[in-house]
LUMNUDO-172437 format. One record per residue: residue number from 1; residue in one letter; x, y, z of N, C-alpha, C in turn. Coordinates in pm, whole numbers, plus 50000, padded with zeros to 5 digits. Layout:
N
[NUM; "a"; [X; Y; Z]; [X; Y; Z]; [X; Y; Z]]
...
//
This chain:
173
[1; "m"; [01001; 13875; 25179]; [01036; 13880; 25040]; [01174; 13940; 25020]]
[2; "k"; [01206; 14046; 25097]; [01337; 14108; 25087]; [01446; 14010; 25132]]
[3; "k"; [01416; 13931; 25235]; [01514; 13834; 25282]; [01545; 13729; 25175]]
[4; "l"; [01440; 13686; 25104]; [01458; 13587; 24998]; [01541; 13646; 24884]]
[5; "t"; [01514; 13769; 24848]; [01589; 13835; 24742]; [01735; 13852; 24782]]
[6; "l"; [01757; 13893; 24907]; [01893; 13909; 24957]; [01967; 13774; 24958]]
[7; "l"; [01896; 13670; 24997]; [01956; 13536; 25001]; [01993; 13492; 24860]]
[8; "m"; [01906; 13516; 24763]; [01934; 13478; 24624]; [02051; 13558; 24569]]
[9; "l"; [02059; 13685; 24600]; [02171; 13769; 24555]; [02302; 13721; 24618]]
[10; "a"; [02296; 13688; 24745]; [02417; 13641; 24814]; [02464; 13508; 24754]]
[11; "t"; [02371; 13418; 24726]; [02405; 13289; 24665]; [02465; 13309; 24527]]
[12; "a"; [02405; 13396; 24447]; [02457; 13425; 24314]; [02596; 13484; 24321]]
[13; "a"; [02619; 13574; 24416]; [02750; 13635; 24432]; [02854; 13529; 24471]]
[14; "m"; [02816; 13439; 24562]; [02909; 13334; 24604]; [02944; 13242; 24488]]
[15; "l"; [02843; 13205; 24408]; [02868; 13119; 24293]; [02957; 13189; 24191]]
[16; "t"; [02934; 13317; 24170]; [03015; 13392; 24075]; [03159; 13399; 24122]]
[17; "l"; [03178; 13423; 24251]; [03313; 13432; 24305]; [03383; 13296; 24310]]
[18; "s"; [03306; 13189; 24332]; [03369; 13057; 24345]; [03388; 12986; 24212]]
[19; "a"; [03328; 13032; 24104]; [03340; 12967; 23974]; [03485; 12953; 23929]]
[20; "p"; [03569; 13058; 23938]; [03710; 13038; 23898]; [03780; 12933; 23984]]
[21; "m"; [03746; 12925; 24110]; [03809; 12825; 24198]; [03765; 12685; 24157]]
[22; "l"; [03639; 12670; 24116]; [03591; 12539; 24072]; [03662; 12495; 23945]]
[23; "r"; [03681; 12589; 23851]; [03750; 12556; 23728]; [03896; 12521; 23754]]
[24; "a"; [03956; 12586; 23851]; [04096; 12559; 23884]; [04113; 12420; 23942]]
[25; "q"; [04005; 12366; 23995]; [04013; 12235; 24058]; [03949; 12127; 23972]]
[26; "e"; [03946; 12144; 23839]; [03890; 12042; 23751]; [03966; 11911; 23767]]
[27; "l"; [03893; 11804; 23755]; [03952; 11672; 23769]; [04021; 11631; 23640]]
[28; "k"; [04133; 11561; 23656]; [04201; 11503; 23541]; [04172; 11353; 23547]]
[29; "i"; [04096; 11307; 23446]; [04048; 11169; 23446]; [04102; 11097; 23324]]
[30; "g"; [04137; 10972; 23343]; [04184; 10888; 23233]; [04107; 10758; 23230]]
[31; "y"; [04106; 10695; 23113]; [04038; 10568; 23094]; [04133; 10471; 23023]]
[32; "v"; [04132; 10345; 23066]; [04215; 10241; 23004]; [04127; 10122; 22967]]
[33; "s"; [04141; 10075; 22845]; [04070; 09956; 22798]; [04159; 09834; 22823]]
[34; "s"; [04122; 09753; 22919]; [04199; 09633; 22950]; [04203; 09537; 22832]]
[35; "d"; [04091; 09526; 22761]; [04086; 09437; 22645]; [04192; 09476; 22542]]
[36; "r"; [04201; 09605; 22513]; [04301; 09650; 22415]; [04442; 09626; 22465]]
[37; "v"; [04464; 09648; 22594]; [04598; 09625; 22650]; [04634; 09477; 22634]]
[38; "l"; [04541; 09389; 22669]; [04569; 09245; 22662]; [04575; 09194; 22518]]
[39; "r"; [04521; 09268; 22425]; [04524; 09229; 22284]; [04644; 09287; 22210]]
[40; "d"; [04681; 09414; 22242]; [04778; 09486; 22161]; [04917; 09502; 22222]]
[41; "a"; [04931; 09489; 22351]; [05062; 09511; 22413]; [05156; 09394; 22383]]
[42; "v"; [05282; 09427; 22360]; [05383; 09326; 22328]; [05394; 09219; 22437]]
[43; "p"; [05395; 09254; 22567]; [05402; 09149; 22669]; [05282; 09052; 22664]]
[44; "a"; [05165; 09102; 22630]; [05048; 09015; 22620]; [05062; 08921; 22501]]
[45; "k"; [05109; 08975; 22388]; [05131; 08891; 22269]; [05238; 08786; 22297]]
[46; "a"; [05341; 08826; 22370]; [05449; 08732; 22404]; [05396; 08621; 22495]]
[47; "a"; [05309; 08657; 22589]; [05252; 08556; 22679]; [05168; 08456; 22600]]
[48; "l"; [05090; 08504; 22505]; [05008; 08414; 22424]; [05095; 08325; 22335]]
[49; "a"; [05202; 08380; 22281]; [05294; 08300; 22199]; [05362; 08193; 22285]]
[50; "k"; [05397; 08230; 22406]; [05458; 08135; 22500]; [05362; 08019; 22528]]
[51; "l"; [05235; 08052; 22548]; [05135; 07947; 22573]; [05117; 07857; 22450]]
[52; "e"; [05119; 07919; 22333]; [05106; 07841; 22209]; [05222; 07742; 22197]]
[53; "t"; [05341; 07788; 22226]; [05458; 07701; 22221]; [05448; 07590; 22326]]
[54; "e"; [05407; 07629; 22446]; [05399; 07535; 22557]; [05296; 07425; 22533]]
[55; "f"; [05183; 07461; 22472]; [05073; 07366; 22458]; [05051; 07317; 22314]]
[56; "g"; [05130; 07365; 22220]; [05111; 07330; 22080]; [05123; 07181; 22053]]
[57; "k"; [05228; 07117; 22105]; [05249; 06974; 22081]; [05135; 06892; 22142]]
[58; "r"; [05095; 06931; 22261]; [04989; 06857; 22328]; [04858; 06868; 22249]]
[59; "k"; [04829; 06985; 22196]; [04708; 07004; 22116]; [04716; 06920; 21988]]
[60; "k"; [04833; 06917; 21926]; [04851; 06837; 21805]; [04831; 06689; 21836]]
[61; "d"; [04885; 06643; 21949]; [04867; 06504; 21989]; [04719; 06471; 22008]]
[62; "l"; [04644; 06563; 22069]; [04500; 06541; 22088]; [04428; 06535; 21954]]
[63; "d"; [04465; 06626; 21864]; [04403; 06626; 21731]; [04433; 06497; 21655]]
[64; "d"; [04558; 06449; 21667]; [04596; 06323; 21602]; [04518; 06205; 21660]]
[65; "f"; [04504; 06203; 21793]; [04430; 06097; 21861]; [04284; 06099; 21814]]
[66; "a"; [04224; 06218; 21804]; [04086; 06231; 21757]; [04073; 06181; 21613]]
[67; "a"; [04171; 06211; 21530]; [04169; 06165; 21390]; [04178; 06012; 21384]]
[68; "r"; [04263; 05953; 21470]; [04274; 05807; 21473]; [04141; 05743; 21516]]
[69; "i"; [04075; 05804; 21613]; [03946; 05751; 21660]; [03843; 05761; 21547]]
[70; "k"; [03842; 05872; 21476]; [03748; 05889; 21366]; [03774; 05784; 21257]]
[71; "t"; [03902; 05764; 21226]; [03938; 05664; 21125]; [03893; 05525; 21169]]
[72; "a"; [03916; 05493; 21297]; [03874; 05363; 21350]; [03722; 05349; 21344]]
[73; "g"; [03650; 05457; 21375]; [03504; 05453; 21367]; [03455; 05434; 21225]]
[74; "d"; [03518; 05503; 21131]; [03481; 05487; 20989]; [03508; 05344; 20942]]
[75; "k"; [03622; 05291; 20985]; [03658; 05153; 20945]; [03559; 05053; 21005]]
[76; "l"; [03520; 05077; 21130]; [03422; 04987; 21194]; [03290; 04992; 21118]]
[77; "n"; [03244; 05111; 21082]; [03118; 05122; 21007]; [03127; 05051; 20872]]
[78; "k"; [03243; 05061; 20810]; [03261; 04998; 20679]; [03266; 04845; 20692]]
[79; "d"; [03339; 04799; 20796]; [03358; 04655; 20813]; [03245; 04586; 20889]]
[80; "a"; [03156; 04662; 20952]; [03053; 04605; 21039]; [02972; 04493; 20975]]
[81; "p"; [02930; 04505; 20851]; [02849; 04396; 20793]; [02924; 04263; 20782]]
[82; "t"; [03055; 04267; 20772]; [03131; 04142; 20754]; [03190; 04089; 20884]]
[83; "l"; [03178; 04164; 20993]; [03236; 04121; 21121]; [03139; 04032; 21198]]
[84; "s"; [03200; 03944; 21278]; [03116; 03865; 21367]; [03062; 03959; 21475]]
[85; "e"; [02955; 03919; 21537]; [02893; 04004; 21639]; [02989; 04031; 21755]]
[86; "s"; [03063; 03930; 21797]; [03156; 03949; 21908]; [03270; 04044; 21871]]
[87; "e"; [03320; 04032; 21747]; [03428; 04121; 21701]; [03377; 04265; 21689]]
[88; "r"; [03256; 04281; 21636]; [03196; 04414; 21623]; [03176; 04478; 21761]]
[89; "d"; [03126; 04400; 21857]; [03106; 04451; 21993]; [03238; 04490; 22058]]
[90; "r"; [03340; 04406; 22037]; [03472; 04435; 22095]; [03527; 04567; 22041]]
[91; "r"; [03519; 04585; 21909]; [03571; 04707; 21847]; [03488; 04830; 21887]]
[92; "q"; [03359; 04812; 21904]; [03275; 04924; 21950]; [03314; 04965; 22092]]
[93; "r"; [03338; 04866; 22178]; [03381; 04896; 22316]; [03515; 04969; 22317]]
[94; "e"; [03608; 04922; 22232]; [03738; 04990; 22222]; [03720; 05135; 22177]]
[95; "l"; [03631; 05154; 22080]; [03605; 05288; 22029]; [03545; 05378; 22138]]
[96; "v"; [03450; 05325; 22212]; [03388; 05401; 22322]; [03493; 05435; 22427]]
[97; "d"; [03579; 05338; 22460]; [03685; 05364; 22559]; [03781; 05472; 22509]]
[98; "q"; [03817; 05466; 22382]; [03907; 05567; 22326]; [03841; 05706; 22325]]
[99; "e"; [03712; 05712; 22292]; [03641; 05840; 22294]; [03634; 05897; 22436]]
[100; "r"; [03613; 05811; 22533]; [03612; 05853; 22673]; [03750; 05907; 22714]]
[101; "e"; [03854; 05836; 22672]; [03991; 05878; 22701]; [04020; 06014; 22635]]
[102; "l"; [03975; 06031; 22512]; [03993; 06158; 22442]; [03921; 06271; 22516]]
[103; "s"; [03800; 06247; 22559]; [03725; 06349; 22634]; [03798; 06387; 22762]]
[104; "r"; [03849; 06288; 22832]; [03923; 06315; 22956]; [04048; 06397; 22928]]
[105; "k"; [04122; 06358; 22824]; [04245; 06431; 22790]; [04215; 06574; 22745]]
[106; "r"; [04108; 06591; 22669]; [04071; 06727; 22626]; [04033; 06814; 22745]]
[107; "r"; [03960; 06757; 22839]; [03919; 06831; 22959]; [04043; 06872; 23039]]
[108; "e"; [04136; 06778; 23060]; [04259; 06809; 23132]; [04341; 06915; 23059]]
[109; "y"; [04348; 06901; 22928]; [04420; 06999; 22846]; [04360; 07138; 22864]]
[110; "q"; [04228; 07148; 22853]; [04161; 07277; 22865]; [04182; 07337; 23004]]
[111; "e"; [04176; 07254; 23107]; [04200; 07303; 23243]; [04343; 07356; 23257]]
[112; "d"; [04439; 07284; 23201]; [04578; 07327; 23208]; [04601; 07457; 23131]]
[113; "v"; [04543; 07466; 23011]; [04557; 07587; 22930]; [04496; 07706; 23004]]
[114; "t"; [04377; 07687; 23058]; [04310; 07796; 23130]; [04392; 07842; 23250]]
[115; "q"; [04446; 07748; 23324]; [04528; 07783; 23441]; [04651; 07863; 23397]]
[116; "r"; [04720; 07817; 23295]; [04841; 07887; 23249]; [04807; 08023; 23188]]
[117; "q"; [04695; 08033; 23116]; [04652; 08162; 23062]; [04630; 08260; 23176]]
[118; "n"; [04562; 08214; 23280]; [04538; 08301; 23395]; [04669; 08347; 23458]]
[119; "e"; [04765; 08257; 23470]; [04894; 08293; 23529]; [04965; 08397; 23442]]
[120; "e"; [04972; 08371; 23312]; [05043; 08461; 23222]; [04974; 08597; 23212]]
[121; "l"; [04843; 08596; 23197]; [04771; 08723; 23183]; [04769; 08801; 23314]]
[122; "t"; [04771; 08732; 23427]; [04780; 08802; 23555]; [04912; 08877; 23564]]
[123; "a"; [05018; 08817; 23517]; [05148; 08885; 23518]; [05145; 09009; 23428]]
[124; "v"; [05081; 08998; 23312]; [05070; 09113; 23221]; [04983; 09222; 23286]]
[125; "i"; [04874; 09183; 23348]; [04785; 09279; 23414]; [04858; 09351; 23527]]
[126; "e"; [04938; 09278; 23603]; [05015; 09342; 23710]; [05112; 09446; 23653]]
[127; "r"; [05178; 09412; 23543]; [05269; 09507; 23479]; [05192; 09628; 23425]]
[128; "a"; [05074; 09602; 23368]; [04992; 09712; 23316]; [04947; 09803; 23430]]
[129; "n"; [04910; 09744; 23542]; [04868; 09825; 23657]; [04982; 09911; 23709]]
[130; "k"; [05104; 09858; 23706]; [05220; 09938; 23746]; [05241; 10054; 23648]]
[131; "a"; [05224; 10026; 23519]; [05239; 10132; 23418]; [05131; 10238; 23437]]
[132; "i"; [05009; 10194; 23466]; [04899; 10288; 23489]; [04929; 10375; 23611]]
[133; "k"; [04977; 10311; 23716]; [05010; 10388; 23838]; [05120; 10489; 23809]]
[134; "q"; [05218; 10450; 23732]; [05327; 10541; 23698]; [05275; 10660; 23617]]
[135; "i"; [05190; 10635; 23520]; [05129; 10743; 23441]; [05044; 10831; 23532]]
[136; "f"; [04970; 10769; 23622]; [04885; 10841; 23717]; [04968; 10941; 23798]]
[137; "e"; [05081; 10894; 23849]; [05165; 10979; 23934]; [05241; 11084; 23852]]
[138; "q"; [05297; 11044; 23740]; [05379; 11137; 23659]; [05294; 11249; 23598]]
[139; "e"; [05175; 11215; 23552]; [05092; 11313; 23483]; [04986; 11373; 23574]]
[140; "k"; [04992; 11338; 23702]; [04906; 11395; 23805]; [04756; 11381; 23774]]
[141; "y"; [04716; 11257; 23748]; [04574; 11229; 23728]; [04505; 11225; 23863]]
[142; "d"; [04377; 11258; 23864]; [04295; 11245; 23984]; [04226; 11109; 23987]]
[143; "l"; [04199; 11055; 23869]; [04126; 10929; 23859]; [04157; 10863; 23726]]
[144; "i"; [04187; 10732; 23730]; [04199; 10652; 23608]; [04106; 10533; 23625]]
[145; "v"; [04021; 10514; 23525]; [03919; 10409; 23529]; [03953; 10304; 23424]]
[146; "q"; [03933; 10177; 23459]; [03951; 10070; 23362]; [03813; 10016; 23325]]
[147; "d"; [03797; 09984; 23197]; [03679; 09913; 23147]; [03547; 09984; 23177]]
[148; "a"; [03537; 10109; 23140]; [03412; 10182; 23152]; [03319; 10141; 23038]]
[149; "i"; [03192; 10161; 23056]; [03096; 10129; 22952]; [03112; 10225; 22835]]
[150; "h"; [03125; 10352; 22865]; [03147; 10455; 22763]; [03256; 10549; 22813]]
[151; "a"; [03344; 10588; 22722]; [03449; 10685; 22756]; [03485; 10764; 22632]]
[152; "s"; [03508; 10890; 22650]; [03547; 10977; 22541]; [03692; 10949; 22503]]
[153; "a"; [03722; 10966; 22375]; [03859; 10949; 22328]; [03952; 11051; 22395]]
[154; "r"; [03894; 11160; 22441]; [03971; 11266; 22508]; [04035; 11214; 22638]]
[155; "v"; [03972; 11119; 22705]; [04025; 11069; 22832]; [04089; 10931; 22818]]
[156; "d"; [04087; 10874; 22698]; [04141; 10740; 22674]; [04294; 10744; 22674]]
[157; "i"; [04355; 10678; 22771]; [04502; 10675; 22780]; [04555; 10534; 22754]]
[158; "t"; [04474; 10450; 22691]; [04514; 10312; 22664]; [04643; 10306; 22583]]
[159; "d"; [04655; 10392; 22483]; [04777; 10391; 22400]; [04901; 10424; 22482]]
[160; "k"; [04888; 10515; 22579]; [05000; 10548; 22667]; [05042; 10426; 22749]]
[161; "v"; [04943; 10353; 22798]; [04971; 10233; 22879]; [05039; 10127; 22793]]
[162; "i"; [04988; 10105; 22673]; [05047; 10005; 22582]; [05190; 10046; 22549]]
[163; "k"; [05211; 10173; 22521]; [05346; 10222; 22489]; [05439; 10201; 22608]]
[164; "a"; [05392; 10228; 22729]; [05474; 10209; 22849]; [05507; 10061; 22868]]
[165; "l"; [05409; 09973; 22846]; [05433; 09829; 22858]; [05533; 09781; 22753]]
[166; "n"; [05517; 09828; 22630]; [05605; 09787; 22522]; [05748; 09833; 22545]]
[167; "a"; [05763; 09945; 22616]; [05897; 09999; 22642]; [05970; 09921; 22751]]
[168; "q"; [05894; 09852; 22833]; [05955; 09774; 22941]; [06025; 09651; 22883]]
[169; "a"; [06126; 09605; 22953]; [06193; 09482; 22912]; [06096; 09366; 22936]]
[170; "p"; [06104; 09261; 22852]; [06016; 09145; 22873]; [06038; 09087; 23012]]
[171; "a"; [05928; 09041; 23070]; [05933; 08982; 23205]; [06007; 08849; 23198]]
[172; "a"; [06098; 08832; 23288]; [06170; 08703; 23296]; [06103; 08616; 23397]]
[173; "k"; [06095; 08489; 23365]; [06033; 08394; 23458]; [06137; 08298; 23507]]
//
């Protein structure tokens, strides 16, 4: 029993003596919301604007083509009672072919947009990661986490990262 009491006293004394050392070694932790960076940072907005410019005409052309197909379909439905069977079949085949062509073009468009979005956003993410690393080193963080499920506003450094990105010159391609 005396040994147990002595052991407990020794443990308590060690914890009491080591408590200031534990506090001196507290971790400095930061959190970054990637979604906010990709939504609010100037380079991310510039990348999205660049994509809009790059693909805007092509999207308009697809929308115009879809409108022409719809108009042709409406006209066929209106004219169908007065058309010969062969003429109606021919126009229906043309309409089906045009709809197939539109589907193919839309699929290609979406694939191209997705590929370019990935390229542009990857460049922004790389710049953000460099900014995060710079903040990590300058402010002597022990750990910076991206995209946590829950994080206190006390450790949220997203605004610092966005500010650092915005201060950088736009990336040249």
